py3Dmol code that shows the C-alpha trace and the ligand (Angstrom):
import py3Dmol

protein = """\
ATOM      1  CA  MET A   1      33.911  17.261  -2.728  1.00  0.00           C
ATOM      2  CA  SER A   2      31.672  14.223  -2.766  1.00  0.00           C
ATOM      3  CA  GLU A   3      29.517  13.389   0.112  1.00  0.00           C
ATOM      4  CA  THR A   4      30.085  10.183   2.175  1.00  0.00           C
ATOM      5  CA  LYS A   5      27.553   7.475   2.249  1.00  0.00           C
ATOM      6  CA  ILE A   6      26.900   8.084   5.854  1.00  0.00           C
ATOM      7  CA  THR A   7      26.268  11.663   5.173  1.00  0.00           C
ATOM      8  CA  LYS A   8      23.892  10.838   2.361  1.00  0.00           C
ATOM      9  CA  LYS A   9      21.916   8.467   4.645  1.00  0.00           C
ATOM     10  CA  LYS A  10      21.769  10.980   7.382  1.00  0.00           C
ATOM     11  CA  LYS A  11      20.323  13.379   4.876  1.00  0.00           C
ATOM     12  CA  HIS A  12      17.905  10.967   3.604  1.00  0.00           C
ATOM     13  CA  ASP A  13      16.803  10.006   7.273  1.00  0.00           C
ATOM     14  CA  ASN A  14      16.338  13.684   8.132  1.00  0.00           C
ATOM     15  CA  SER A  15      14.094  14.511   5.005  1.00  0.00           C
ATOM     16  CA  ILE A  16      11.968  11.386   5.994  1.00  0.00           C
ATOM     17  CA  ILE A  17      11.525  12.725   9.521  1.00  0.00           C
ATOM     18  CA  ASN A  18      10.924  16.279   8.467  1.00  0.00           C
ATOM     19  CA  HIS A  19       8.301  15.023   6.178  1.00  0.00           C
ATOM     20  CA  PHE A  20       6.626  13.080   8.901  1.00  0.00           C
ATOM     21  CA  LYS A  21       6.582  16.207  11.168  1.00  0.00           C
ATOM     22  CA  LYS A  22       5.265  18.374   8.505  1.00  0.00           C
ATOM     23  CA  GLU A  23       2.548  15.915   7.710  1.00  0.00           C
ATOM     24  CA  VAL A  24       1.669  15.134  11.360  1.00  0.00           C
ATOM     25  CA  ASP A  25       1.383  18.985  12.033  1.00  0.00           C
ATOM     26  CA  GLU A  26      -0.754  19.632   9.014  1.00  0.00           C
ATOM     27  CA  GLY A  27      -3.118  16.720   9.719  1.00  0.00           C
ATOM     28  CA  LEU A  28      -3.694  17.495  13.332  1.00  0.00           C
ATOM     29  CA  SER A  29      -4.114  21.243  12.677  1.00  0.00           C
ATOM     30  CA  ASN A  30      -6.984  20.494  10.149  1.00  0.00           C
ATOM     31  CA  ALA A  31     -10.597  21.222  11.267  1.00  0.00           C
ATOM     32  CA  GLU A  32     -11.308  17.775  10.593  1.00  0.00           C
ATOM     33  CA  LYS A  33      -8.073  16.022  11.839  1.00  0.00           C
ATOM     34  CA  SER A  34      -6.394  13.309   9.822  1.00  0.00           C
ATOM     35  CA  LEU A  35      -3.055  11.476   9.565  1.00  0.00           C
ATOM     36  CA  PRO A  36      -1.716   9.787   6.481  1.00  0.00           C
ATOM     37  CA  SER A  37      -1.969   6.016   6.593  1.00  0.00           C
ATOM     38  CA  LYS A  38       1.412   5.374   5.045  1.00  0.00           C
ATOM     39  CA  TYR A  39       2.948   6.005   8.473  1.00  0.00           C
ATOM     40  CA  PHE A  40       1.323   2.807   9.740  1.00  0.00           C
ATOM     41  CA  TYR A  41       4.208   0.805   8.488  1.00  0.00           C
ATOM     42  CA  ASP A  42       7.099   0.885  10.970  1.00  0.00           C
ATOM     43  CA  LYS A  43       8.550  -2.167  12.435  1.00  0.00           C
ATOM     44  CA  THR A  44       5.548  -2.702  14.865  1.00  0.00           C
ATOM     45  CA  GLY A  45       2.975  -1.707  12.089  1.00  0.00           C
ATOM     46  CA  ASP A  46       4.606  -4.158   9.657  1.00  0.00           C
ATOM     47  CA  ALA A  47       4.316  -6.995  12.173  1.00  0.00           C
ATOM     48  CA  LEU A  48       0.669  -6.126  12.972  1.00  0.00           C
ATOM     49  CA  PHE A  49      -0.258  -5.883   9.227  1.00  0.00           C
ATOM     50  CA  VAL A  50       1.268  -9.441   8.726  1.00  0.00           C
ATOM     51  CA  LYS A  51      -1.155 -10.500  11.402  1.00  0.00           C
ATOM     52  CA  ILE A  52      -3.911  -8.585   9.749  1.00  0.00           C
ATOM     53  CA  MET A  53      -3.398 -10.572   6.493  1.00  0.00           C
ATOM     54  CA  HIS A  54      -3.803 -13.915   8.205  1.00  0.00           C
ATOM     55  CA  LEU A  55      -7.081 -12.889   9.992  1.00  0.00           C
ATOM     56  CA  PRO A  56     -10.215 -14.828   9.479  1.00  0.00           C
ATOM     57  CA  GLU A  57     -12.091 -11.574   8.866  1.00  0.00           C
ATOM     58  CA  TYR A  58      -9.553 -10.030   6.529  1.00  0.00           C
ATOM     59  CA  TYR A  59     -10.570 -11.567   3.225  1.00  0.00           C
ATOM     60  CA  VAL A  60      -8.631  -9.058   1.096  1.00  0.00           C
ATOM     61  CA  THR A  61      -5.215 -10.927   0.987  1.00  0.00           C
ATOM     62  CA  ARG A  62      -6.796 -14.296   0.934  1.00  0.00           C
ATOM     63  CA  SER A  63      -8.939 -13.530  -2.156  1.00  0.00           C
ATOM     64  CA  GLU A  64      -6.100 -12.105  -4.075  1.00  0.00           C
ATOM     65  CA  HIS A  65      -3.650 -15.017  -2.983  1.00  0.00           C
ATOM     66  CA  GLU A  66      -6.237 -17.360  -4.424  1.00  0.00           C
ATOM     67  CA  ILE A  67      -5.959 -15.793  -7.862  1.00  0.00           C
ATOM     68  CA  PHE A  68      -2.190 -15.904  -7.777  1.00  0.00           C
ATOM     69  CA  LYS A  69      -2.229 -19.441  -6.599  1.00  0.00           C
ATOM     70  CA  THR A  70      -4.793 -20.900  -8.817  1.00  0.00           C
ATOM     71  CA  GLN A  71      -4.485 -18.649 -12.008  1.00  0.00           C
ATOM     72  CA  SER A  72      -0.668 -17.844 -12.311  1.00  0.00           C
ATOM     73  CA  GLN A  73      -0.873 -19.131 -15.953  1.00  0.00           C
ATOM     74  CA  VAL A  74      -3.866 -17.126 -16.619  1.00  0.00           C
ATOM     75  CA  ILE A  75      -1.898 -14.015 -15.282  1.00  0.00           C
ATOM     76  CA  ILE A  76       1.093 -14.682 -17.429  1.00  0.00           C
ATOM     77  CA  LYS A  77      -1.122 -15.144 -20.649  1.00  0.00           C
ATOM     78  CA  ALA A  78      -3.116 -12.014 -19.877  1.00  0.00           C
ATOM     79  CA  LEU A  79       0.089 -10.090 -19.404  1.00  0.00           C
ATOM     80  CA  GLN A  80       1.178 -11.366 -22.728  1.00  0.00           C
ATOM     81  CA  LEU A  81       4.638 -12.265 -21.433  1.00  0.00           C
ATOM     82  CA  ASN A  82       7.053 -14.022 -23.630  1.00  0.00           C
ATOM     83  CA  PRO A  83       9.926 -16.109 -22.230  1.00  0.00           C
ATOM     84  CA  GLU A  84      12.380 -14.633 -24.846  1.00  0.00           C
ATOM     85  CA  THR A  85      11.891 -11.048 -24.007  1.00  0.00           C
ATOM     86  CA  TYR A  86      13.521  -9.542 -20.903  1.00  0.00           C
ATOM     87  CA  PHE A  87      11.160  -7.464 -18.814  1.00  0.00           C
ATOM     88  CA  GLU A  88      11.147  -5.686 -15.541  1.00  0.00           C
ATOM     89  CA  LEU A  89       8.681  -6.637 -12.921  1.00  0.00           C
ATOM     90  CA  ILE A  90       8.168  -3.684 -10.503  1.00  0.00           C
ATOM     91  CA  GLU A  91       6.017  -4.182  -7.462  1.00  0.00           C
ATOM     92  CA  LEU A  92       4.667  -0.998  -5.771  1.00  0.00           C
ATOM     93  CA  GLY A  93       4.236  -1.767  -2.043  1.00  0.00           C
ATOM     94  CA  ALA A  94       5.650  -5.154  -2.112  1.00  0.00           C
ATOM     95  CA  GLY A  95       5.321  -5.894   1.690  1.00  0.00           C
ATOM     96  CA  ASP A  96       6.010  -9.481   2.236  1.00  0.00           C
ATOM     97  CA  GLY A  97       5.671 -10.462  -1.346  1.00  0.00           C
ATOM     98  CA  LEU A  98       3.568 -13.619  -0.415  1.00  0.00           C
ATOM     99  CA  LYS A  99       1.206 -13.344  -3.583  1.00  0.00           C
ATOM    100  CA  THR A 100       3.964 -12.222  -5.958  1.00  0.00           C
ATOM    101  CA  LYS A 101       6.045 -15.222  -5.061  1.00  0.00           C
ATOM    102  CA  GLU A 102       3.485 -17.488  -6.663  1.00  0.00           C
ATOM    103  CA  LEU A 103       3.949 -15.702  -9.793  1.00  0.00           C
ATOM    104  CA  LEU A 104       7.809 -15.488  -9.492  1.00  0.00           C
ATOM    105  CA  ARG A 105       7.983 -19.213  -9.108  1.00  0.00           C
ATOM    106  CA  GLU A 106       6.012 -19.967 -12.162  1.00  0.00           C
ATOM    107  CA  LEU A 107       8.124 -17.464 -14.031  1.00  0.00           C
ATOM    108  CA  ILE A 108      11.408 -19.073 -12.918  1.00  0.00           C
ATOM    109  CA  GLN A 109      10.121 -22.615 -13.695  1.00  0.00           C
ATOM    110  CA  PHE A 110       9.355 -21.558 -17.232  1.00  0.00           C
ATOM    111  CA  ASN A 111      12.604 -19.800 -17.742  1.00  0.00           C
ATOM    112  CA  TYR A 112      11.157 -16.212 -18.291  1.00  0.00           C
ATOM    113  CA  ARG A 113      13.943 -13.543 -18.371  1.00  0.00           C
ATOM    114  CA  PHE A 114      13.115 -10.806 -15.929  1.00  0.00           C
ATOM    115  CA  GLU A 115      14.240  -8.872 -12.943  1.00  0.00           C
ATOM    116  CA  TYR A 116      11.936  -8.250  -9.876  1.00  0.00           C
ATOM    117  CA  MET A 117      12.046  -4.868  -8.399  1.00  0.00           C
ATOM    118  CA  PRO A 118      10.078  -4.537  -5.223  1.00  0.00           C
ATOM    119  CA  VAL A 119       9.392  -0.983  -4.046  1.00  0.00           C
ATOM    120  CA  ASP A 120       8.208  -0.351  -0.374  1.00  0.00           C
ATOM    121  CA  ILE A 121       8.020   2.512   2.191  1.00  0.00           C
ATOM    122  CA  SER A 122       9.330   0.049   4.687  1.00  0.00           C
ATOM    123  CA  GLN A 123      13.112  -0.561   4.596  1.00  0.00           C
ATOM    124  CA  ASN A 124      12.285  -3.332   7.052  1.00  0.00           C
ATOM    125  CA  ALA A 125       9.832  -5.220   4.890  1.00  0.00           C
ATOM    126  CA  LEU A 126      12.187  -4.895   1.913  1.00  0.00           C
ATOM    127  CA  ASP A 127      15.114  -6.402   3.613  1.00  0.00           C
ATOM    128  CA  LYS A 128      13.063  -9.210   4.835  1.00  0.00           C
ATOM    129  CA  LEU A 129      11.721  -9.889   1.407  1.00  0.00           C
ATOM    130  CA  GLU A 130      15.072  -9.941  -0.096  1.00  0.00           C
ATOM    131  CA  THR A 131      16.495 -12.529   2.419  1.00  0.00           C
ATOM    132  CA  ASN A 132      13.246 -14.651   2.041  1.00  0.00           C
ATOM    133  CA  LEU A 133      13.510 -14.598  -1.793  1.00  0.00           C
ATOM    134  CA  ASN A 134      17.401 -15.323  -1.949  1.00  0.00           C
ATOM    135  CA  HIS A 135      16.449 -18.295   0.168  1.00  0.00           C
ATOM    136  CA  GLU A 136      13.241 -19.643  -1.425  1.00  0.00           C
ATOM    137  CA  LEU A 137      13.913 -18.601  -5.061  1.00  0.00           C
ATOM    138  CA  PRO A 138      17.785 -18.150  -5.613  1.00  0.00           C
ATOM    139  CA  LYS A 139      17.377 -17.866  -9.248  1.00  0.00           C
ATOM    140  CA  CYS A 140      15.277 -14.797  -9.000  1.00  0.00           C
ATOM    141  CA  LYS A 141      17.234 -11.653  -9.683  1.00  0.00           C
ATOM    142  CA  ILE A 142      16.073  -8.887  -7.331  1.00  0.00           C
ATOM    143  CA  THR A 143      16.767  -5.250  -6.868  1.00  0.00           C
ATOM    144  CA  LYS A 144      14.964  -3.342  -4.011  1.00  0.00           C
ATOM    145  CA  GLU A 145      13.954   0.327  -4.035  1.00  0.00           C
ATOM    146  CA  HIS A 146      13.108   2.107  -0.851  1.00  0.00           C
ATOM    147  CA  GLY A 147      10.615   4.854  -1.174  1.00  0.00           C
ATOM    148  CA  ASP A 148       6.777   5.904  -1.664  1.00  0.00           C
ATOM    149  CA  TYR A 149       4.993   5.304  -4.805  1.00  0.00           C
ATOM    150  CA  PHE A 150       5.428   8.898  -6.228  1.00  0.00           C
ATOM    151  CA  GLU A 151       9.181   8.893  -5.513  1.00  0.00           C
ATOM    152  CA  VAL A 152       9.654   5.793  -7.521  1.00  0.00           C
ATOM    153  CA  LEU A 153       7.978   7.034 -10.688  1.00  0.00           C
ATOM    154  CA  GLU A 154      11.103   8.821 -11.876  1.00  0.00           C
ATOM    155  CA  LEU A 155      12.979   5.391 -11.748  1.00  0.00           C
ATOM    156  CA  LEU A 156      10.733   4.100 -14.488  1.00  0.00           C
ATOM    157  CA  LYS A 157      12.244   6.514 -17.107  1.00  0.00           C
ATOM    158  CA  GLU A 158      15.788   5.247 -16.508  1.00  0.00           C
ATOM    159  CA  ASN A 159      15.575   2.387 -19.293  1.00  0.00           C
ATOM    160  CA  MET A 160      13.516   1.232 -22.162  1.00  0.00           C
ATOM    161  CA  HIS A 161      13.065  -2.345 -21.016  1.00  0.00           C
ATOM    162  CA  PRO A 162       9.454  -3.649 -21.234  1.00  0.00           C
ATOM    163  CA  LYS A 163       7.774  -3.299 -17.893  1.00  0.00           C
ATOM    164  CA  VAL A 164       5.089  -4.937 -15.736  1.00  0.00           C
ATOM    165  CA  ILE A 165       4.002  -2.955 -12.744  1.00  0.00           C
ATOM    166  CA  LEU A 166       2.299  -4.746  -9.990  1.00  0.00           C
ATOM    167  CA  PHE A 167       0.149  -2.690  -7.753  1.00  0.00           C
ATOM    168  CA  LEU A 168      -1.720  -5.202  -5.549  1.00  0.00           C
ATOM    169  CA  GLY A 169      -3.508  -5.682  -2.407  1.00  0.00           C
ATOM    170  CA  SER A 170      -5.976  -2.768  -3.091  1.00  0.00           C
ATOM    171  CA  ASN A 171      -3.113  -0.509  -1.945  1.00  0.00           C
ATOM    172  CA  ILE A 172      -4.530   1.987  -4.372  1.00  0.00           C
ATOM    173  CA  GLY A 173      -7.733   2.045  -2.183  1.00  0.00           C
ATOM    174  CA  ASN A 174      -5.766   4.209   0.298  1.00  0.00           C
ATOM    175  CA  MET A 175      -5.970   7.049  -2.108  1.00  0.00           C
ATOM    176  CA  PRO A 176      -8.835   9.372  -2.494  1.00  0.00           C
ATOM    177  CA  ASP A 177     -10.158   9.061  -6.243  1.00  0.00           C
ATOM    178  CA  ALA A 178      -8.545  12.367  -7.259  1.00  0.00           C
ATOM    179  CA  VAL A 179      -5.193  11.184  -5.937  1.00  0.00           C
ATOM    180  CA  ALA A 180      -5.510   7.763  -7.595  1.00  0.00           C
ATOM    181  CA  THR A 181      -6.380   9.609 -10.846  1.00  0.00           C
ATOM    182  CA  ASP A 182      -3.353  11.745 -10.556  1.00  0.00           C
ATOM    183  CA  PHE A 183      -0.961   8.949  -9.569  1.00  0.00           C
ATOM    184  CA  LEU A 184      -2.291   6.700 -12.393  1.00  0.00           C
ATOM    185  CA  SER A 185      -1.672   9.567 -14.876  1.00  0.00           C
ATOM    186  CA  LYS A 186       1.849  10.079 -13.748  1.00  0.00           C
ATOM    187  CA  LEU A 187       2.450   6.481 -13.763  1.00  0.00           C
ATOM    188  CA  SER A 188       1.183   6.029 -17.357  1.00  0.00           C
ATOM    189  CA  ASP A 189       3.272   9.120 -18.403  1.00  0.00           C
ATOM    190  CA  ASN A 190       6.291   7.133 -17.171  1.00  0.00           C
ATOM    191  CA  LEU A 191       5.563   4.051 -19.058  1.00  0.00           C
ATOM    192  CA  GLN A 192       5.908   2.893 -22.872  1.00  0.00           C
ATOM    193  CA  LYS A 193       3.167   1.961 -24.949  1.00  0.00           C
ATOM    194  CA  LYS A 194       3.104  -1.874 -24.465  1.00  0.00           C
ATOM    195  CA  ASP A 195       3.950  -1.812 -20.769  1.00  0.00           C
ATOM    196  CA  LYS A 196       1.402  -3.252 -18.350  1.00  0.00           C
ATOM    197  CA  LEU A 197      -0.195  -2.380 -14.969  1.00  0.00           C
ATOM    198  CA  PHE A 198      -1.484  -5.265 -13.144  1.00  0.00           C
ATOM    199  CA  LEU A 199      -3.858  -3.671 -10.615  1.00  0.00           C
ATOM    200  CA  GLY A 200      -5.391  -5.449  -7.524  1.00  0.00           C
ATOM    201  CA  VAL A 201      -8.623  -4.045  -6.097  1.00  0.00           C
ATOM    202  CA  ASP A 202     -11.068  -4.897  -3.588  1.00  0.00           C
ATOM    203  CA  LEU A 203     -14.665  -4.936  -4.977  1.00  0.00           C
ATOM    204  CA  ILE A 204     -17.662  -3.366  -3.389  1.00  0.00           C
ATOM    205  CA  LYS A 205     -19.699  -5.641  -1.335  1.00  0.00           C
ATOM    206  CA  PRO A 206     -21.909  -5.626   1.756  1.00  0.00           C
ATOM    207  CA  ALA A 207     -20.991  -3.973   4.967  1.00  0.00           C
ATOM    208  CA  SER A 208     -21.474  -7.256   6.710  1.00  0.00           C
ATOM    209  CA  ILE A 209     -18.360  -8.649   4.951  1.00  0.00           C
ATOM    210  CA  VAL A 210     -16.275  -5.531   4.661  1.00  0.00           C
ATOM    211  CA  LEU A 211     -16.761  -4.055   8.181  1.00  0.00           C
ATOM    212  CA  PRO A 212     -15.460  -7.066  10.223  1.00  0.00           C
ATOM    213  CA  ALA A 213     -12.322  -6.988   7.922  1.00  0.00           C
ATOM    214  CA  TYR A 214     -11.549  -3.571   9.526  1.00  0.00           C
ATOM    215  CA  ASN A 215     -12.808  -4.418  13.044  1.00  0.00           C
ATOM    216  CA  ASP A 216     -11.469  -7.889  13.927  1.00  0.00           C
ATOM    217  CA  SER A 217     -12.335  -9.840  17.044  1.00  0.00           C
ATOM    218  CA  GLN A 218      -8.766 -10.114  18.200  1.00  0.00           C
ATOM    219  CA  GLY A 219      -8.281  -6.392  18.140  1.00  0.00           C
ATOM    220  CA  ILE A 220      -5.306  -6.475  15.791  1.00  0.00           C
ATOM    221  CA  THR A 221      -6.638  -3.822  13.490  1.00  0.00           C
ATOM    222  CA  ALA A 222      -7.366  -1.559  16.444  1.00  0.00           C
ATOM    223  CA  ALA A 223      -3.754  -2.004  17.570  1.00  0.00           C
ATOM    224  CA  PHE A 224      -2.551  -1.390  14.029  1.00  0.00           C
ATOM    225  CA  ASN A 225      -4.399   1.920  13.847  1.00  0.00           C
ATOM    226  CA  LEU A 226      -3.325   3.004  17.448  1.00  0.00           C
ATOM    227  CA  ASN A 227       0.269   2.195  16.712  1.00  0.00           C
ATOM    228  CA  LEU A 228       0.321   5.321  14.582  1.00  0.00           C
ATOM    229  CA  LEU A 229      -0.071   7.445  17.827  1.00  0.00           C
ATOM    230  CA  ASP A 230       2.573   5.258  19.493  1.00  0.00           C
ATOM    231  CA  ARG A 231       4.903   5.931  16.557  1.00  0.00           C
ATOM    232  CA  ILE A 232       4.325   9.638  16.956  1.00  0.00           C
ATOM    233  CA  ASN A 233       4.985   9.481  20.625  1.00  0.00           C
ATOM    234  CA  ARG A 234       8.257   7.656  19.852  1.00  0.00           C
ATOM    235  CA  GLU A 235       9.588   9.504  16.767  1.00  0.00           C
ATOM    236  CA  LEU A 236       8.267  13.007  17.452  1.00  0.00           C
ATOM    237  CA  GLU A 237       8.394  12.846  21.452  1.00  0.00           C
ATOM    238  CA  ALA A 238       4.566  13.121  21.821  1.00  0.00           C
ATOM    239  CA  ASN A 239       2.471  12.182  24.839  1.00  0.00           C
ATOM    240  CA  PHE A 240      -0.630  10.595  23.346  1.00  0.00           C
ATOM    241  CA  ASP A 241      -2.250   8.421  25.872  1.00  0.00           C
ATOM    242  CA  LEU A 242      -3.463   5.366  23.979  1.00  0.00           C
ATOM    243  CA  LYS A 243      -5.903   4.527  26.740  1.00  0.00           C
ATOM    244  CA  PHE A 244      -7.971   7.557  25.606  1.00  0.00           C
ATOM    245  CA  PHE A 245      -8.221   6.869  21.949  1.00  0.00           C
ATOM    246  CA  LYS A 246     -10.311   4.309  20.425  1.00  0.00           C
ATOM    247  CA  HIS A 247     -10.256   2.660  16.909  1.00  0.00           C
ATOM    248  CA  GLN A 248     -13.565   3.310  15.023  1.00  0.00           C
ATOM    249  CA  PRO A 249     -14.119   1.757  11.569  1.00  0.00           C
ATOM    250  CA  GLU A 250     -17.017   2.742   9.256  1.00  0.00           C
ATOM    251  CA  TYR A 251     -18.314   1.438   5.917  1.00  0.00           C
ATOM    252  CA  LYS A 252     -21.506   1.873   3.865  1.00  0.00           C
ATOM    253  CA  GLU A 253     -21.943  -0.134   0.769  1.00  0.00           C
ATOM    254  CA  SER A 254     -23.613   2.726  -0.859  1.00  0.00           C
ATOM    255  CA  ASP A 255     -20.391   4.845  -0.845  1.00  0.00           C
ATOM    256  CA  GLY A 256     -17.915   1.838  -0.979  1.00  0.00           C
ATOM    257  CA  ILE A 257     -15.204   3.425   1.142  1.00  0.00           C
ATOM    258  CA  ALA A 258     -14.073   1.882   4.457  1.00  0.00           C
ATOM    259  CA  LYS A 259     -12.740   4.538   6.917  1.00  0.00           C
ATOM    260  CA  SER A 260     -10.714   4.187   9.975  1.00  0.00           C
ATOM    261  CA  TYR A 261     -10.793   6.764  12.779  1.00  0.00           C
ATOM    262  CA  LEU A 262      -9.185   7.146  16.075  1.00  0.00           C
ATOM    263  CA  VAL A 263     -11.726   8.692  18.567  1.00  0.00           C
ATOM    264  CA  SER A 264     -10.644  10.764  21.574  1.00  0.00           C
ATOM    265  CA  THR A 265     -12.689   9.321  24.450  1.00  0.00           C
ATOM    266  CA  LYS A 266     -12.380  12.517  26.450  1.00  0.00           C
ATOM    267  CA  ALA A 267     -11.360  16.148  26.224  1.00  0.00           C
ATOM    268  CA  GLN A 268      -7.518  16.215  26.229  1.00  0.00           C
ATOM    269  CA  GLN A 269      -4.510  18.037  25.032  1.00  0.00           C
ATOM    270  CA  VAL A 270      -1.442  16.287  23.534  1.00  0.00           C
ATOM    271  CA  TYR A 271       1.996  17.860  23.325  1.00  0.00           C
ATOM    272  CA  ILE A 272       4.370  16.892  20.617  1.00  0.00           C
ATOM    273  CA  ALA A 273       7.774  18.050  21.750  1.00  0.00           C
ATOM    274  CA  ARG A 274       9.544  17.853  18.199  1.00  0.00           C
ATOM    275  CA  LEU A 275       6.833  20.381  16.924  1.00  0.00           C
ATOM    276  CA  ASN A 276       6.703  22.246  20.115  1.00  0.00           C
ATOM    277  CA  LYS A 277       3.011  22.266  19.738  1.00  0.00           C
ATOM    278  CA  ARG A 278      -0.091  21.416  21.766  1.00  0.00           C
ATOM    279  CA  PHE A 279      -3.228  19.917  20.160  1.00  0.00           C
ATOM    280  CA  ASP A 280      -6.676  20.060  21.699  1.00  0.00           C
ATOM    281  CA  PHE A 281      -9.229  17.139  21.271  1.00  0.00           C
ATOM    282  CA  TYR A 282     -12.681  17.560  22.408  1.00  0.00           C
ATOM    283  CA  LYS A 283     -14.510  14.445  23.652  1.00  0.00           C
ATOM    284  CA  GLY A 284     -15.586  12.297  20.501  1.00  0.00           C
ATOM    285  CA  GLU A 285     -13.300  14.236  18.176  1.00  0.00           C
ATOM    286  CA  ARG A 286     -11.986  11.942  15.492  1.00  0.00           C
ATOM    287  CA  ILE A 287      -8.661  11.578  13.571  1.00  0.00           C
ATOM    288  CA  LEU A 288      -9.208  10.080  10.061  1.00  0.00           C
ATOM    289  CA  THR A 289      -6.319   7.714   9.707  1.00  0.00           C
ATOM    290  CA  GLU A 290      -7.137   5.570   6.662  1.00  0.00           C
ATOM    291  CA  ILE A 291      -9.612   5.245   3.836  1.00  0.00           C
ATOM    292  CA  SER A 292      -9.869   1.886   1.950  1.00  0.00           C
ATOM    293  CA  ARG A 293     -11.757   2.382  -1.243  1.00  0.00           C
ATOM    294  CA  LYS A 294     -13.659  -0.534  -2.773  1.00  0.00           C
ATOM    295  CA  TYR A 295     -14.295  -0.657  -6.543  1.00  0.00           C
ATOM    296  CA  ASN A 296     -16.389  -1.807  -9.416  1.00  0.00           C
ATOM    297  CA  ASP A 297     -15.886  -1.382 -13.208  1.00  0.00           C
ATOM    298  CA  THR A 298     -17.828   1.985 -13.179  1.00  0.00           C
ATOM    299  CA  ILE A 299     -15.705   3.474 -10.629  1.00  0.00           C
ATOM    300  CA  LEU A 300     -12.586   2.163 -12.100  1.00  0.00           C
ATOM    301  CA  ASN A 301     -13.530   3.265 -15.462  1.00  0.00           C
ATOM    302  CA  SER A 302     -14.379   6.703 -14.215  1.00  0.00           C
ATOM    303  CA  ILE A 303     -10.835   7.101 -12.730  1.00  0.00           C
ATOM    304  CA  LEU A 304      -9.111   5.559 -15.890  1.00  0.00           C
ATOM    305  CA  SER A 305     -11.130   7.731 -18.110  1.00  0.00           C
ATOM    306  CA  LYS A 306      -9.004  10.658 -16.881  1.00  0.00           C
ATOM    307  CA  THR A 307      -5.678   8.758 -17.523  1.00  0.00           C
ATOM    308  CA  ASP A 308      -4.147   7.051 -20.636  1.00  0.00           C
ATOM    309  CA  PHE A 309      -4.837   3.541 -19.253  1.00  0.00           C
ATOM    310  CA  VAL A 310      -7.411   1.256 -20.664  1.00  0.00           C
ATOM    311  CA  ILE A 311      -8.663  -2.043 -19.276  1.00  0.00           C
ATOM    312  CA  LYS A 312      -7.381  -4.953 -21.054  1.00  0.00           C
ATOM    313  CA  GLY A 313      -8.507  -7.765 -18.979  1.00  0.00           C
ATOM    314  CA  ARG A 314      -9.924  -8.682 -15.596  1.00  0.00           C
ATOM    315  CA  ILE A 315      -9.355 -11.778 -13.337  1.00  0.00           C
ATOM    316  CA  THR A 316     -11.343 -12.423 -10.120  1.00  0.00           C
ATOM    317  CA  ASP A 317     -11.415 -15.023  -7.345  1.00  0.00           C
ATOM    318  CA  SER A 318     -13.979 -17.609  -6.904  1.00  0.00           C
ATOM    319  CA  LYS A 319     -16.202 -15.389  -4.607  1.00  0.00           C
ATOM    320  CA  ALA A 320     -15.700 -12.274  -6.875  1.00  0.00           C
ATOM    321  CA  TYR A 321     -14.617 -10.507  -3.760  1.00  0.00           C
ATOM    322  CA  PHE A 322     -11.528  -9.167  -5.427  1.00  0.00           C
ATOM    323  CA  ALA A 323     -10.273  -8.327  -9.041  1.00  0.00           C
ATOM    324  CA  ASN A 324      -6.996  -8.029 -10.818  1.00  0.00           C
ATOM    325  CA  TYR A 325      -7.169  -5.686 -13.829  1.00  0.00           C
ATOM    326  CA  ILE A 326      -4.631  -5.733 -16.656  1.00  0.00           C
ATOM    327  CA  LEU A 327      -4.302  -2.236 -17.792  1.00  0.00           C
ATOM    328  CA  GLU A 328      -2.287  -0.708 -20.725  1.00  0.00           C
ATOM    329  CA  ARG A 329      -1.613   2.600 -21.937  1.00  0.00           C
TER     330      ARG A 329
END
"""
ligand_1 = """\
14
AVJ
C -2.930 -2.626 2.773
C -4.098 -0.708 2.296
C -4.903 -2.706 1.233
O -6.743 -0.910 3.255
O -7.203 -2.953 3.495
C -5.736 -3.302 6.605
C -4.493 -1.849 4.911
N -5.908 -1.243 7.117
N -6.499 -3.211 7.722
C -6.461 -2.075 3.610
C -5.387 -2.179 6.132
C -6.675 -1.963 7.885
C -5.010 -2.361 3.681
N -4.097 -2.059 2.457
"""
view = py3Dmol.view(width=600, height=400)
view.addModel(protein, "pdb")
view.setStyle({"model": 0}, {"cartoon": {"style": "trace"}})
view.addModel(ligand_1, "xyz")
view.setStyle({"model": 1}, {"stick": {}})
view.zoomTo()
view.show()
């Protein structure tokens, strides 16, 4: 007998929550506590991230947006797109699609034949994006996919249409280099010879610029980080007292990795009902909640050397804060 749509959805939801439980349990049981940053993005987290993207200190989005706004024809040329050849434009972690819209507008204006496929971990963000695009760019054909980056790889094998993968916003920076290497290898294994990856990365620069981007004066990034504990409270029936955890960002230009922690400001115990477990925190103990790696050509090349991707081009903003690389396998 075939399953109903509702049973399927319930099963899907169950598997998401079980995954969440498992990863929270593992992360908080480690000697050095950590939580996966992908769980930032619930409804509250999405809204806070939209605020982050507009913060004066958060140069990341603005720099990449400038590239899309002022160099969309350069992008189209670099991707060797042809108006006659149908292609799929697949965006990993599409979010609100603000930057991509600049490119979509240009492609539609010049009658390129393509379908836009945004992928995101947040169903909420995807639904909003679809509504917005139907309104602003009604000619754009859009098919959304809900899931994390790895889940979506399989989808790429479904047909042989030429593909352009957008992986923007330095989202790859949330992965440790070994994970990024593994992910890019798997991605290239799922692509055909002439397919392209358009990869946006934040470039290594002084701490005086990077650190404020993760420690804004309005405390939005702090709220974004702390929302992770609140989400655990809500979804896993935990009792984290947010008063006693503090946002703590770190960045050294010499290692090029911004890190966000939540510090326990006193010795305390937290109970997570849905795990039926207690977790002890000593005063000053930290949970690593996010890494945001910054890159240069050397670092990127060392990652790519273990994959089938090669660099075909590089576009930067006027301040050279950010780079979009064109990669081909
Ligand atoms: C969306 C992962 C690129 O790491 O800069 C912003 C997320 N975290 N402020 C980043 C984020 C804190 C962002 N990425």
